[in-house]
C-alpha positions as CSV (number, residue, x, y, z in Angstrom):
1,X,-22.4,13.7,12.8
2,X,-21.4,10.0,13.5
3,X,-22.9,8.9,10.2
4,X,-20.9,11.6,8.2
5,X,-17.7,10.6,9.9
6,X,-18.3,7.0,9.0
7,X,-18.9,7.8,5.5
8,X,-15.7,9.7,5.2
9,X,-13.8,6.9,6.6
10,X,-15.4,4.3,4.1
11,X,-14.7,6.6,1.2
12,X,-11.0,7.2,2.2
13,X,-10.4,3.5,2.6
14,X,-11.8,2.5,-0.8
15,X,-9.4,1.8,-3.6
16,X,-8.8,4.1,-6.6
17,X,-8.8,2.8,-10.0
18,X,-6.5,3.8,-12.8
19,X,-6.4,2.7,-16.4
20,X,-2.8,1.5,-16.1
21,X,-0.6,0.4,-13.4
22,X,2.1,2.8,-12.5
23,X,5.5,2.1,-13.7
24,X,8.0,0.3,-11.2
25,X,11.4,1.5,-10.4
26,X,14.4,0.0,-8.6
27,X,14.8,0.9,-4.8
28,X,18.0,0.4,-3.0
29,X,17.5,-0.9,0.5
30,X,19.3,0.9,3.4
31,X,21.5,-1.1,5.6
32,X,19.7,-3.6,7.9
33,X,19.4,-2.1,11.4
34,X,19.5,-5.5,13.2
35,X,19.3,-9.2,12.4
36,X,15.6,-9.4,13.6
37,X,14.5,-6.8,11.1
38,X,12.6,-7.7,7.9
39,X,12.2,-5.6,4.9
40,X,8.8,-4.3,4.0
41,X,8.4,-3.6,0.3
42,X,7.3,-0.2,-0.8
43,X,3.6,0.5,-1.3
44,X,1.3,2.6,-3.6
45,X,-1.0,5.3,-2.2
46,X,-3.9,6.6,-4.3
47,X,-4.1,10.3,-4.4
48,X,-7.8,11.3,-5.2
49,X,-7.0,14.8,-6.1
50,X,-4.9,13.7,-9.1
51,X,-6.4,10.3,-9.6
52,X,-3.0,8.8,-9.5
53,X,-1.0,6.2,-7.4
54,X,2.2,7.5,-5.7
55,X,5.0,5.1,-4.5
56,X,5.9,4.9,-0.8
57,X,9.4,3.7,0.0
58,X,10.0,0.4,1.7
59,X,11.5,0.1,5.3
60,X,13.0,-2.3,7.7
61,X,10.8,-3.2,10.8
62,X,10.8,-5.9,13.4
63,X,8.2,-8.7,12.5
64,X,4.9,-8.6,14.3
65,X,4.5,-11.5,16.7
66,X,2.4,-14.4,15.3
67,X,1.9,-12.5,12.0
68,X,2.9,-13.1,8.4
69,X,3.6,-10.3,6.0
70,X,1.6,-10.3,2.9
71,X,2.8,-8.1,0.0
72,X,0.7,-5.7,-1.8
73,X,-0.5,-6.4,-5.3
74,X,-2.4,-5.1,-8.2
75,X,-5.9,-6.1,-8.9
76,X,-7.7,-5.7,-12.3
77,X,-11.5,-5.3,-12.8
78,X,-13.9,-3.8,-15.2
79,X,-13.3,-0.4,-13.4
80,X,-9.5,-0.5,-14.0
81,X,-6.5,-1.4,-11.9
82,X,-6.4,-0.8,-8.1
83,X,-3.7,-1.6,-5.5
84,X,-4.3,-3.9,-2.6
85,X,-1.8,-2.7,0.1
86,X,0.7,-4.6,2.2
87,X,-0.6,-6.1,5.4
88,X,0.2,-8.3,8.3
89,X,-2.0,-11.3,8.6
């Protein structure tokens, strides 16, 4: 049972590949909730059933202590394009 759960987790975390990057669109930021909040850009989520990426909206949040925000980016390989998600480092 543990091995099958681990396999599911690894599969669900692996990136999906597409022939072209999805198109971008402009997003309007809502009002900043406080001076200590930073904007976290929207991200892309891969939907395995449709084999497409879907855009997630950005949001305001308080920064994480001793961490730096690293924005997501597209990567290209012989398999196609995949999204490397936003993260805190």
